[in-house]
C-alpha positions in Angstrom: 215.4 287.2 94.6 219.5 287.5 95.0 221.5 285.4 93.5 224.9 284.2 94.3 227.8 284.0 92.1 229.9 281.4 92.5 233.3 281.9 91.9 236.3 279.2 91.4 239.4 279.5 91.8 241.5 277.8 88.7 244.0 275.3 90.2 247.6 276.6 90.5 248.9 274.8 87.2 251.5 271.9 88.7 254.8 273.1 88.9 257.7 271.6 85.4 260.7 273.6 87.0 262.6 274.4 90.3 265.4 277.3 89.7 268.7 276.2 91.3 268.2 277.5 94.0 264.6 276.6 94.6 265.7 273.0 93.9 268.3 273.5 96.6 266.3 274.6 99.2 263.6 271.4 98.8 266.4 268.7 98.7 268.2 270.3 101.6 272.0 270.8 98.9 273.7 274.1 98.9 273.0 275.5 95.4 276.8 275.4 94.6 276.1 271.8 95.0 273.7 271.4 92.2 275.7 273.9 89.3 278.5 271.8 90.2 276.3 268.7 88.9 275.0 270.9 86.2 278.2 272.3 85.2 279.8 268.6 84.6 276.3 267.6 83.2 276.0 265.0 86.5 271.9 266.1 86.5 269.0 267.1 84.0 268.5 270.4 83.5 267.5 273.4 80.9 269.1 277.0 80.1 267.1 279.9 80.3 269.4 282.6 79.0 271.4 282.4 81.5 268.6 281.2 83.9 269.4 276.9 84.8 266.3 275.3 85.2 265.8 271.6 86.9 262.8 270.3 86.0 260.4 269.1 88.7 260.1 265.2 88.1 263.9 264.8 89.4 263.5 267.2 92.8 260.6 265.7 93.6 262.0 262.3 92.9 265.4 262.6 94.4 265.7 261.7 97.9 266.3 265.2 100.8 269.4 264.9 102.9 268.8 264.6 106.1 269.0 267.4 108.6 272.5 267.8 110.8 272.4 266.8 113.7 274.8 269.9 116.4 
């Protein structure tokens, strides 16, 4: 008699924050644009030491920039 163990992979927790570089990629804007908005306190952010974190709720809610035609 053999028994098979069922392995369950835990679900990946939802992302709460993005680093500026990752958020820029998602939004389709240069990272410098997000740094500028953070410097002027125009977008929500948190600092963790020297790292700037943007809330995932804000990043995922904002519309992405359209792809430029060449």
